[in-house]
Every structure is written in structure tokens, then in C-alpha cells.
N, CA, C and O atoms as CSV, one atom per row, in Angstrom:
chain,resi,resn,atom,element,x,y,z
A,1,UNK,N,N,-3.587,15.267,-11.527
A,1,UNK,CA,C,-3.213,14.031,-11.166
A,1,UNK,C,C,-4.262,13.016,-11.677
A,1,UNK,O,O,-5.470,13.179,-11.505
A,2,UNK,N,N,-3.710,11.944,-12.323
A,2,UNK,CA,C,-4.668,11.040,-12.902
A,2,UNK,C,C,-4.749,9.748,-11.997
A,2,UNK,O,O,-3.786,9.380,-11.325
A,3,UNK,N,N,-5.969,9.080,-12.019
A,3,UNK,CA,C,-6.170,7.963,-11.215
A,3,UNK,C,C,-6.543,6.770,-12.096
A,3,UNK,O,O,-7.254,6.889,-13.094
A,4,UNK,N,N,-6.040,5.648,-11.685
A,4,UNK,CA,C,-6.262,4.371,-12.496
A,4,UNK,C,C,-7.266,3.430,-11.724
A,4,UNK,O,O,-7.211,3.315,-10.499
A,5,UNK,N,N,-8.078,2.843,-12.413
A,5,UNK,CA,C,-9.107,1.831,-11.770
A,5,UNK,C,C,-8.356,0.571,-11.376
A,5,UNK,O,O,-7.629,-0.074,-12.132
A,6,UNK,N,N,-8.620,0.293,-10.086
A,6,UNK,CA,C,-8.091,-1.006,-9.622
A,6,UNK,C,C,-9.160,-2.039,-9.599
A,6,UNK,O,O,-8.860,-3.184,-9.938
A,7,UNK,N,N,-10.402,-1.751,-9.227
A,7,UNK,CA,C,-11.467,-2.656,-9.207
A,7,UNK,C,C,-12.459,-2.394,-8.093
A,7,UNK,O,O,-12.279,-1.413,-7.371
A,8,UNK,N,N,-13.464,-3.175,-7.906
A,8,UNK,CA,C,-14.494,-3.023,-6.924
A,8,UNK,C,C,-13.916,-3.057,-5.489
A,8,UNK,O,O,-13.164,-3.967,-5.138
A,9,UNK,N,N,-14.284,-2.043,-4.666
A,9,UNK,CA,C,-13.878,-2.056,-3.247
A,9,UNK,C,C,-14.340,-3.309,-2.541
A,9,UNK,O,O,-13.625,-3.807,-1.671
A,10,UNK,N,N,-15.482,-3.834,-2.867
A,10,UNK,CA,C,-16.084,-5.007,-2.263
A,10,UNK,C,C,-15.158,-6.227,-2.456
A,10,UNK,O,O,-15.286,-7.186,-1.694
A,11,UNK,N,N,-14.225,-6.241,-3.443
A,11,UNK,CA,C,-13.403,-7.387,-3.694
A,11,UNK,C,C,-12.155,-7.491,-2.675
A,11,UNK,O,O,-11.470,-8.514,-2.636
A,12,UNK,N,N,-11.913,-6.430,-1.892
A,12,UNK,CA,C,-10.833,-6.386,-1.041
A,12,UNK,C,C,-11.424,-6.329,0.429
A,12,UNK,O,O,-11.749,-5.244,0.911
A,13,UNK,N,N,-11.550,-7.451,1.095
A,13,UNK,CA,C,-12.165,-7.431,2.492
A,13,UNK,C,C,-11.238,-6.704,3.444
A,13,UNK,O,O,-10.034,-6.575,3.221
A,14,UNK,N,N,-11.870,-6.225,4.539
A,14,UNK,CA,C,-11.080,-5.532,5.526
A,14,UNK,C,C,-10.024,-6.439,6.087
A,14,UNK,O,O,-10.244,-7.620,6.356
A,15,UNK,N,N,-8.914,-5.865,6.248
A,15,UNK,CA,C,-7.700,-6.581,6.749
A,15,UNK,C,C,-6.881,-7.307,5.803
A,15,UNK,O,O,-6.002,-8.090,6.163
A,16,UNK,N,N,-7.199,-7.022,4.438
A,16,UNK,CA,C,-6.393,-7.808,3.431
A,16,UNK,C,C,-5.753,-6.751,2.516
A,16,UNK,O,O,-6.054,-5.557,2.525
A,17,UNK,N,N,-4.805,-7.351,1.698
A,17,UNK,CA,C,-4.085,-6.581,0.781
A,17,UNK,C,C,-3.995,-7.292,-0.601
A,17,UNK,O,O,-3.901,-8.517,-0.677
A,18,UNK,N,N,-4.028,-6.473,-1.696
A,18,UNK,CA,C,-3.970,-7.019,-2.973
A,18,UNK,C,C,-2.862,-6.284,-3.810
A,18,UNK,O,O,-2.819,-5.053,-3.814
A,19,UNK,N,N,-2.031,-6.993,-4.470
A,19,UNK,CA,C,-0.904,-6.427,-5.264
A,19,UNK,C,C,-1.487,-6.186,-6.740
A,19,UNK,O,O,-2.096,-7.065,-7.350
A,20,UNK,N,N,-1.253,-4.979,-7.220
A,20,UNK,CA,C,-1.627,-4.600,-8.574
A,20,UNK,C,C,-0.432,-3.925,-9.254
A,20,UNK,O,O,0.506,-3.459,-8.608
A,21,UNK,N,N,-0.515,-3.895,-10.616
A,21,UNK,CA,C,0.509,-3.068,-11.369
A,21,UNK,C,C,-0.318,-1.975,-12.090
A,21,UNK,O,O,-1.247,-2.257,-12.847
A,22,UNK,N,N,0.045,-0.805,-11.831
A,22,UNK,CA,C,-0.495,0.351,-12.489
A,22,UNK,C,C,0.582,1.258,-13.102
A,22,UNK,O,O,1.456,1.778,-12.408
A,23,UNK,N,N,0.487,1.428,-14.436
A,23,UNK,CA,C,1.467,2.260,-15.149
A,23,UNK,C,C,2.889,1.752,-14.897
A,23,UNK,O,O,3.813,2.564,-14.832
A,24,UNK,N,N,3.096,0.450,-14.756
A,24,UNK,CA,C,4.441,-0.101,-14.522
A,24,UNK,C,C,4.942,-0.037,-13.145
A,24,UNK,O,O,6.100,-0.371,-12.895
A,25,UNK,N,N,4.079,0.403,-12.178
A,25,UNK,CA,C,4.465,0.414,-10.776
A,25,UNK,C,C,3.664,-0.614,-10.002
A,25,UNK,O,O,2.445,-0.717,-10.134
A,26,UNK,N,N,4.379,-1.364,-9.200
A,26,UNK,CA,C,3.810,-2.427,-8.360
A,26,UNK,C,C,3.287,-1.756,-7.144
A,26,UNK,O,O,4.060,-1.119,-6.428
A,27,UNK,N,N,1.972,-1.862,-6.850
A,27,UNK,CA,C,1.339,-1.196,-5.687
A,27,UNK,C,C,0.558,-2.276,-4.904
A,27,UNK,O,O,-0.044,-3.195,-5.459
A,28,UNK,N,N,0.616,-2.092,-3.605
A,28,UNK,CA,C,-0.168,-2.868,-2.692
A,28,UNK,C,C,-1.374,-2.049,-2.231
A,28,UNK,O,O,-1.197,-0.977,-1.654
A,29,UNK,N,N,-2.553,-2.512,-2.465
A,29,UNK,CA,C,-3.759,-1.807,-2.105
A,29,UNK,C,C,-4.320,-2.543,-0.928
A,29,UNK,O,O,-4.582,-3.744,-0.984
A,30,UNK,N,N,-4.510,-1.772,0.188
A,30,UNK,CA,C,-4.848,-2.307,1.491
A,30,UNK,C,C,-6.157,-1.751,1.968
A,30,UNK,O,O,-6.432,-0.553,1.909
A,31,UNK,N,N,-6.991,-2.727,2.468
A,31,UNK,CA,C,-8.238,-2.340,3.101
A,31,UNK,C,C,-7.916,-2.468,4.615
A,31,UNK,O,O,-8.023,-3.557,5.179
A,32,UNK,N,N,-7.538,-1.391,5.242
A,32,UNK,CA,C,-7.065,-1.388,6.605
A,32,UNK,C,C,-8.207,-1.561,7.601
A,32,UNK,O,O,-9.389,-1.428,7.284
A,33,UNK,N,N,-7.782,-1.865,8.817
A,33,UNK,CA,C,-8.612,-2.130,9.947
A,33,UNK,C,C,-9.560,-0.868,10.313
A,33,UNK,O,O,-10.623,-1.009,10.917
A,34,UNK,N,N,-9.069,0.346,9.890
A,34,UNK,CA,C,-9.857,1.510,10.118
A,34,UNK,C,C,-10.937,1.751,9.043
A,34,UNK,O,O,-11.596,2.790,9.021
A,35,UNK,N,N,-11.094,0.747,8.149
A,35,UNK,CA,C,-12.034,0.690,7.058
A,35,UNK,C,C,-11.740,1.651,5.896
A,35,UNK,O,O,-12.596,1.909,5.050
A,36,UNK,N,N,-10.565,2.146,5.882
A,36,UNK,CA,C,-10.125,3.014,4.724
A,36,UNK,C,C,-9.194,2.114,3.860
A,36,UNK,O,O,-8.676,1.085,4.291
A,37,UNK,N,N,-9.038,2.580,2.648
A,37,UNK,CA,C,-8.180,1.976,1.684
A,37,UNK,C,C,-6.952,2.782,1.493
A,37,UNK,O,O,-7.016,4.008,1.403
A,38,UNK,N,N,-5.794,2.105,1.427
A,38,UNK,CA,C,-4.490,2.768,1.237
A,38,UNK,C,C,-3.738,2.064,0.130
A,38,UNK,O,O,-4.027,0.917,-0.211
A,39,UNK,N,N,-2.716,2.810,-0.453
A,39,UNK,CA,C,-1.931,2.191,-1.460
A,39,UNK,C,C,-0.473,2.625,-1.210
A,39,UNK,O,O,-0.118,3.790,-1.032
A,40,UNK,N,N,0.324,1.543,-1.221
A,40,UNK,CA,C,1.847,1.767,-1.032
A,40,UNK,C,C,2.621,1.029,-2.040
A,40,UNK,O,O,2.115,0.071,-2.625
A,41,UNK,N,N,3.825,1.426,-2.273
A,41,UNK,CA,C,4.674,0.701,-3.175
A,41,UNK,C,C,4.761,-0.812,-2.720
A,41,UNK,O,O,4.975,-1.074,-1.536
A,42,UNK,N,N,4.612,-1.694,-3.560
A,42,UNK,CA,C,4.515,-3.175,-3.258
A,42,UNK,C,C,5.999,-3.745,-3.252
A,42,UNK,O,O,6.327,-4.706,-3.946
A,43,UNK,N,N,6.860,-3.069,-2.410
A,43,UNK,CA,C,8.239,-3.611,-2.324
A,43,UNK,C,C,8.742,-3.055,-0.989
A,43,UNK,O,O,8.690,-1.848,-0.750
A,44,UNK,N,N,9.205,-3.906,-0.164
A,44,UNK,CA,C,9.751,-3.539,1.116
A,44,UNK,C,C,11.107,-2.710,0.826
A,44,UNK,O,O,11.904,-3.094,-0.030
A,45,UNK,N,N,11.293,-1.648,1.532
A,45,UNK,CA,C,12.455,-0.883,1.372
A,45,UNK,C,C,13.691,-1.437,1.966
A,45,UNK,O,O,14.783,-0.901,1.774
A,46,UNK,N,N,13.533,-2.548,2.716
A,46,UNK,CA,C,14.653,-3.238,3.368
A,46,UNK,C,C,15.137,-4.427,2.518
A,46,UNK,O,O,16.329,-4.585,2.253
A,47,UNK,N,N,14.138,-5.276,2.091
A,47,UNK,CA,C,14.620,-6.489,1.410
A,47,UNK,C,C,14.091,-6.699,0.021
A,47,UNK,O,O,14.311,-7.754,-0.574
A,48,UNK,N,N,13.363,-5.669,-0.533
A,48,UNK,CA,C,12.876,-5.740,-1.905
A,48,UNK,C,C,12.038,-6.943,-2.198
A,48,UNK,O,O,12.170,-7.562,-3.254
A,49,UNK,N,N,11.130,-7.297,-1.223
A,49,UNK,CA,C,10.146,-8.411,-1.397
A,49,UNK,C,C,8.750,-7.768,-1.433
A,49,UNK,O,O,8.587,-6.668,-0.907
A,50,UNK,N,N,7.731,-8.419,-2.039
A,50,UNK,CA,C,6.417,-7.853,-2.095
A,50,UNK,C,C,5.763,-7.597,-0.721
A,50,UNK,O,O,5.649,-8.545,0.057
A,51,UNK,N,N,5.334,-6.388,-0.386
A,51,UNK,CA,C,4.593,-6.067,0.789
A,51,UNK,C,C,3.177,-6.648,0.738
A,51,UNK,O,O,2.542,-6.859,1.771
A,52,UNK,N,N,2.684,-6.908,-0.514
A,52,UNK,CA,C,1.334,-7.424,-0.625
A,52,UNK,C,C,1.199,-8.887,-0.130
A,52,UNK,O,O,0.096,-9.428,-0.057
A,53,UNK,N,N,2.298,-9.479,0.192
A,53,UNK,CA,C,2.206,-10.817,0.791
A,53,UNK,C,C,2.371,-10.794,2.285
A,53,UNK,O,O,2.552,-11.827,2.930
A,54,UNK,N,N,2.303,-9.550,2.847
A,54,UNK,CA,C,2.505,-9.427,4.296
A,54,UNK,C,C,1.149,-9.255,5.042
A,54,UNK,O,O,0.098,-9.423,4.422
A,55,UNK,N,N,1.155,-8.935,6.314
A,55,UNK,CA,C,0.030,-8.891,7.144
A,55,UNK,C,C,-0.375,-7.437,7.457
A,55,UNK,O,O,0.456,-6.560,7.695
A,56,UNK,N,N,-1.677,-7.247,7.441
A,56,UNK,CA,C,-2.252,-5.972,7.815
A,56,UNK,C,C,-2.613,-5.993,9.312
A,56,UNK,O,O,-3.272,-6.907,9.807
A,57,UNK,N,N,-2.124,-4.887,10.041
A,57,UNK,CA,C,-2.566,-4.805,11.433
A,57,UNK,C,C,-2.781,-3.294,11.698
A,57,UNK,O,O,-1.853,-2.488,11.642
A,58,UNK,N,N,-4.031,-2.967,11.983
A,58,UNK,CA,C,-4.418,-1.630,12.180
A,58,UNK,C,C,-4.203,-0.835,10.923
A,58,UNK,O,O,-4.799,-1.142,9.891
A,59,UNK,N,N,-3.361,0.185,10.979
A,59,UNK,CA,C,-2.985,0.971,9.769
A,59,UNK,C,C,-1.475,0.779,9.354
A,59,UNK,O,O,-0.791,1.668,8.847
A,60,UNK,N,N,-1.055,-0.476,9.633
A,60,UNK,CA,C,0.280,-0.868,9.217
A,60,UNK,C,C,0.261,-2.109,8.367
A,60,UNK,O,O,-0.672,-2.912,8.396
A,61,UNK,N,N,1.368,-2.238,7.580
A,61,UNK,CA,C,1.561,-3.434,6.725
A,61,UNK,C,C,2.876,-3.996,7.132
A,61,UNK,O,O,3.893,-3.303,7.145
A,62,UNK,N,N,2.855,-5.258,7.467
A,62,UNK,CA,C,4.181,-5.975,7.884
A,62,UNK,C,C,4.727,-6.790,6.814
A,62,UNK,O,O,4.017,-7.610,6.231
A,63,UNK,N,N,6.008,-6.601,6.511
A,63,UNK,CA,C,6.751,-7.437,5.564
A,63,UNK,C,C,6.863,-8.802,6.083
A,63,UNK,O,O,7.249,-9.012,7.233
A,64,UNK,N,N,6.523,-9.773,5.237
A,64,UNK,CA,C,6.511,-11.190,5.642
A,64,UNK,C,C,7.947,-11.719,5.865
A,64,UNK,O,O,8.124,-12.709,6.574
A,65,UNK,N,N,8.852,-11.150,5.343
A,65,UNK,CA,C,10.357,-11.751,5.348
A,65,UNK,C,C,11.007,-11.342,6.703
A,65,UNK,O,O,11.365,-12.252,7.451
A,66,UNK,N,N,11.172,-10.161,7.044
A,66,UNK,CA,C,11.918,-9.829,8.203
A,66,UNK,C,C,11.083,-9.036,9.302
A,66,UNK,O,O,11.604,-8.667,10.354
A,67,UNK,N,N,9.783,-8.806,8.990
A,67,UNK,CA,C,8.899,-8.123,10.014
A,67,UNK,C,C,8.894,-6.598,10.061
A,67,UNK,O,O,8.368,-5.980,10.987
A,68,UNK,N,N,9.503,-6.013,9.020
A,68,UNK,CA,C,9.369,-4.514,8.996
A,68,UNK,C,C,7.961,-4.097,8.841
A,68,UNK,O,O,7.230,-4.713,8.066
A,69,UNK,N,N,7.516,-3.054,9.555
A,69,UNK,CA,C,6.136,-2.577,9.517
A,69,UNK,C,C,6.170,-1.137,8.949
A,69,UNK,O,O,6.993,-0.299,9.319
A,70,UNK,N,N,5.253,-0.927,8.061
A,70,UNK,CA,C,5.132,0.450,7.434
A,70,UNK,C,C,3.726,1.025,7.692
A,70,UNK,O,O,2.689,0.381,7.534
A,71,UNK,N,N,3.801,2.330,8.113
A,71,UNK,CA,C,2.494,3.070,8.319
A,71,UNK,C,C,1.887,3.274,7.007
A,71,UNK,O,O,2.532,3.855,6.135
A,72,UNK,N,N,0.693,2.846,6.787
A,72,UNK,CA,C,-0.019,2.988,5.485
A,72,UNK,C,C,-0.301,4.440,5.146
A,72,UNK,O,O,-0.423,4.772,3.967
A,73,UNK,N,N,-0.408,5.298,6.113
A,73,UNK,CA,C,-0.715,6.636,5.860
A,73,UNK,C,C,0.481,7.458,5.445
A,73,UNK,O,O,0.345,8.401,4.665
A,74,UNK,N,N,1.644,7.118,5.950
A,74,UNK,CA,C,2.869,7.920,5.705
A,74,UNK,C,C,3.941,7.184,4.866
A,74,UNK,O,O,4.773,7.798,4.199
A,75,UNK,N,N,3.876,5.837,4.935
A,75,UNK,CA,C,4.896,5.037,4.318
A,75,UNK,C,C,6.118,4.793,5.216
A,75,UNK,O,O,7.006,4.025,4.847
A,76,UNK,N,N,6.169,5.423,6.362
A,76,UNK,CA,C,7.315,5.344,7.260
A,76,UNK,C,C,7.357,4.036,8.010
A,76,UNK,O,O,6.335,3.552,8.497
A,77,UNK,N,N,8.559,3.458,8.101
A,77,UNK,CA,C,8.731,2.240,8.861
A,77,UNK,C,C,8.620,2.637,10.372
A,77,UNK,O,O,8.904,3.753,10.807
A,78,UNK,N,N,8.168,1.575,11.119
A,78,UNK,CA,C,8.021,1.840,12.604
A,78,UNK,C,C,9.251,1.327,13.341
A,78,UNK,O,O,9.333,1.453,14.563
A,79,UNK,N,N,10.195,0.759,12.627
A,79,UNK,CA,C,11.518,0.354,13.330
A,79,UNK,C,C,12.226,-0.659,12.392
A,79,UNK,O,O,11.711,-1.062,11.349
A,80,UNK,N,N,13.357,-1.010,12.812
A,80,UNK,CA,C,14.219,-1.914,12.054
A,80,UNK,C,C,13.545,-3.228,11.701
A,80,UNK,O,O,12.590,-3.610,12.377
A,81,UNK,N,N,13.994,-3.936,10.676
A,81,UNK,CA,C,15.206,-3.639,9.925
A,81,UNK,C,C,15.061,-2.577,8.818
A,81,UNK,O,O,16.074,-2.146,8.266
A,82,UNK,N,N,13.807,-2.133,8.471
A,82,UNK,CA,C,13.732,-1.103,7.421
A,82,UNK,C,C,13.963,0.290,8.111
A,82,UNK,O,O,13.609,0.514,9.268
A,83,UNK,N,N,14.571,1.182,7.323
A,83,UNK,CA,C,14.845,2.562,7.818
A,83,UNK,C,C,14.310,3.562,6.855
A,83,UNK,O,O,14.100,4.724,7.201
A,84,UNK,N,N,14.079,3.106,5.595
A,84,UNK,CA,C,13.573,4.030,4.493
A,84,UNK,C,C,12.106,3.815,4.344
A,84,UNK,O,O,11.600,2.697,4.454
A,85,UNK,N,N,11.417,4.918,4.089
A,85,UNK,CA,C,9.936,4.798,3.838
A,85,UNK,C,C,9.670,4.233,2.470
A,85,UNK,O,O,10.535,4.221,1.593
A,86,UNK,N,N,8.416,3.753,2.305
A,86,UNK,CA,C,7.942,3.321,0.978
A,86,UNK,C,C,6.973,4.391,0.455
A,86,UNK,O,O,6.396,5.164,1.219
A,87,UNK,N,N,6.815,4.404,-0.903
A,87,UNK,CA,C,5.957,5.429,-1.514
A,87,UNK,C,C,4.539,5.149,-1.126
A,87,UNK,O,O,4.131,3.991,-1.036
A,88,UNK,N,N,3.759,6.222,-0.890
A,88,UNK,CA,C,2.311,6.054,-0.690
A,88,UNK,C,C,1.634,6.695,-1.813
A,88,UNK,O,O,2.197,7.602,-2.427
A,89,UNK,N,N,0.387,6.263,-2.145
A,89,UNK,CA,C,-0.306,6.820,-3.316
A,89,UNK,C,C,-1.704,7.218,-2.880
A,89,UNK,O,O,-2.300,6.580,-2.012
A,90,UNK,N,N,-2.218,8.264,-3.479
A,90,UNK,CA,C,-3.622,8.667,-3.212
A,90,UNK,C,C,-4.629,7.622,-3.676
A,90,UNK,O,O,-4.459,7.009,-4.729
A,91,UNK,N,N,-5.632,7.434,-2.917
A,91,UNK,CA,C,-6.746,6.479,-3.163
A,91,UNK,C,C,-8.058,7.232,-3.149
A,91,UNK,O,O,-8.278,8.071,-2.276
A,92,UNK,N,N,-8.943,6.944,-4.111
A,92,UNK,CA,C,-10.272,7.470,-4.202
A,92,UNK,C,C,-11.224,6.300,-4.371
A,92,UNK,O,O,-10.930,5.364,-5.115
A,93,UNK,N,N,-12.378,6.341,-3.679
A,93,UNK,CA,C,-13.417,5.404,-3.944
A,93,UNK,C,C,-14.584,6.162,-4.735
A,93,UNK,O,O,-15.178,7.117,-4.234
A,94,UNK,N,N,-14.838,5.712,-5.885
A,94,UNK,CA,C,-15.905,6.312,-6.737
A,94,UNK,C,C,-16.908,5.262,-7.125
A,94,UNK,O,O,-16.562,4.269,-7.765
A,95,UNK,N,N,-18.158,5.474,-6.741
A,95,UNK,CA,C,-19.217,4.524,-7.147
A,95,UNK,C,C,-18.904,3.067,-6.731
A,95,UNK,O,O,-19.302,2.130,-7.424
A,96,UNK,N,N,-18.229,2.888,-5.659
A,96,UNK,CA,C,-17.996,1.539,-5.167
A,96,UNK,C,C,-16.626,0.897,-5.766
A,96,UNK,O,O,-16.275,-0.242,-5.460
A,97,UNK,N,N,-15.900,1.712,-6.626
A,97,UNK,CA,C,-14.680,1.278,-7.223
A,97,UNK,C,C,-13.469,1.966,-6.597
A,97,UNK,O,O,-13.556,3.106,-6.141
A,98,UNK,N,N,-12.335,1.256,-6.580
A,98,UNK,CA,C,-11.102,1.859,-6.070
A,98,UNK,C,C,-10.294,2.359,-7.186
A,98,UNK,O,O,-10.033,1.654,-8.160
A,99,UNK,N,N,-9.862,3.666,-7.043
A,99,UNK,CA,C,-8.935,4.303,-7.915
A,99,UNK,C,C,-7.679,4.701,-7.238
A,99,UNK,O,O,-7.706,5.179,-6.103
A,100,UNK,N,N,-6.553,4.516,-7.912
A,100,UNK,CA,C,-5.251,4.854,-7.187
A,100,UNK,C,C,-4.415,5.761,-8.266
A,100,UNK,O,O,-4.349,5.472,-9.461
A,101,UNK,N,N,-3.870,6.751,-7.748
A,101,UNK,CA,C,-2.944,7.585,-8.526
A,101,UNK,C,C,-1.549,7.036,-8.397
A,101,UNK,O,O,-1.148,6.592,-7.321
A,102,UNK,N,N,-0.784,7.062,-9.517
A,102,UNK,CA,C,0.628,6.542,-9.467
A,102,UNK,C,C,1.597,7.669,-9.112
A,102,UNK,O,O,2.816,7.510,-9.188
A,103,UNK,N,N,1.037,8.787,-8.730
A,103,UNK,CA,C,1.861,9.919,-8.306
A,103,UNK,C,C,2.058,9.823,-6.741
A,103,UNK,O,O,1.067,9.985,-6.030
A,104,UNK,N,N,3.223,9.580,-6.202
A,104,UNK,CA,C,3.371,9.424,-4.741
A,104,UNK,C,C,2.857,10.616,-4.007
A,104,UNK,O,O,3.046,11.756,-4.431
A,105,UNK,N,N,2.185,10.346,-2.871
A,105,UNK,CA,C,1.734,11.504,-2.047
A,105,UNK,C,C,2.660,11.909,-0.914
A,105,UNK,O,O,2.465,12.900,-0.209
A,106,UNK,N,N,3.695,11.060,-0.789
A,106,UNK,CA,C,4.660,11.349,0.341
A,106,UNK,C,C,6.097,11.733,-0.156
A,106,UNK,O,O,7.056,11.792,0.614
A,107,UNK,N,N,6.173,11.984,-1.473
A,107,UNK,CA,C,7.449,12.393,-2.007
A,107,UNK,C,C,8.486,11.344,-2.219
A,107,UNK,O,O,9.609,11.658,-2.615
A,108,UNK,N,N,8.137,10.056,-1.961
A,108,UNK,CA,C,9.176,8.976,-2.094
A,108,UNK,C,C,8.954,8.447,-3.543
A,108,UNK,O,O,7.829,8.142,-3.941
A,109,UNK,N,N,10.022,8.355,-4.280
A,109,UNK,CA,C,9.888,7.832,-5.618
A,109,UNK,C,C,9.676,6.318,-5.573
A,109,UNK,O,O,10.280,5.572,-4.803
A,110,UNK,N,N,8.723,5.919,-6.507
A,110,UNK,CA,C,8.423,4.497,-6.516
A,110,UNK,C,C,9.483,3.710,-7.261
A,110,UNK,O,O,9.385,2.487,-7.365
């Protein structure tokens, strides 16, 4: 599994999300409230809008359009209107930099 450099971890403050494109895949990189970094497909499975424009709460990311919430650890929605999960991607922190693999860790195709 290969990992792509996103950038310095210090650039993404806790409770925020940044949208990046890696190998043609739009990915939302999140610094969650538990102080871990997560990466999910940057597209809501309900309305196909960027999740990177949403709000982080705990270990969830809320879509700004209709309020679907996705668990950052599993990609699973916590309730309607979304019913399908979003792809999650492995994240590694190396020497203060964030690296993300574009191979989904939850079996959902990006």
C-alpha cells in the first residue's frame, strides 16, 4: 500500500477539515476532536457535495447540505438522509507530516 504526502499536520488544526486530491481521488482530511487524523471520500453519499465543507464534531463529519453525519473511523452514516457509507482511507503521521493511502480501508470504492 502506497501513501501520498498531504502536508504538515500542524497546518490542520483540531476540529477542522481540508479537502485534497490524491491520485485523482477527492479526499477530506480531518483533525478530529480525539486528536487523531482521518481521511474519507470528499463526497457525501447522499447528495454528492464536498464533505470537506462540513463540520467536525467528535469523530464525525457532518455534510453541510442536509446534515448527514459520517463516522470518520468507519465511514458509516449515523442516520438519514444518507444510508450508504463513504470510503475511509488509512492515515499515517511521519515526522510531523500527514500521509494518506488512496486504497480504501473499509472496502467502499471511492
